[in-house]
Steps between C-alpha positions, in 0.01 A plus 500: 500500500507220753715527811733208561629347821797268533511234770671171581283194452507125567264220403403181680547207262146370543291813523367797317649841566585544865505834681747648742381706799429796273279296267743515208533188281805275511672316218822304570780733596447763232410863490202589288340825400122516481260787453310579818183363336660155464644526851151583630352197320768269645447651843127426486564149362741425784259639757228262380743208510616598848142515622431146373821376664399651832158333473682170431716544812194584710320184385805278549535630856144377566584136418504322836791288616448142384304605191587589141337698220552476127641777282161528327319519832721787617457677164121480538510621862725788393244604241646363173401133463691453172831626638637188672835546324527858627446367852809284448701802385386700803590219741838447333575859595362464853614818679461344845615134496420328827210739555304446178465117493540452126591135558127440564413562132508200265392403149141396425591130519681535833850499350765729642674788328807373313662842538400565861696820560609417853665161466333289231210252518675289766509800735138586419396143585699509824331826606154360418562169678618692808158666502315166469418507128465146364627369168382221272693310234429583137245266346626245244427617148421852618594782261822690571457727801456871457799570724790303645501122456438285805245473776201734500331694779180324599266780394190311621633525855715813495356751253393821669140605448493875522 
């Protein structure tokens, strides 16, 4: 017979199961009962996700002032080149804003994050311009940008080469 544990849980709208400090899964404001085996699986799943997030934060901290990296570039440097979207989720939940410079991460075409967690694309552009990052106008007839509409980071001049 499986043992059950009850615990409060909460879920981030844009992520897979999150863990609290004890490693237990969260789902929006409910109490759930899981057998320890399921709890153990979630704990291991969250630990792997946490490890990737920490690698993301480490790589983002390496981006020098005045430079940017793409989500895909950070995913590759963190060890999972096909996880660019997960990089975005990790940065959206930046545990140390102002210390981890998530504003230095942009889309592959140089566009800014439409949902920049710390003030929107205008704030992201302001932070980048303060660091000397240059922008170029979108090219006429160019396909819709991957991120926010408007001017693009000049990746030829400002992309970080790790």
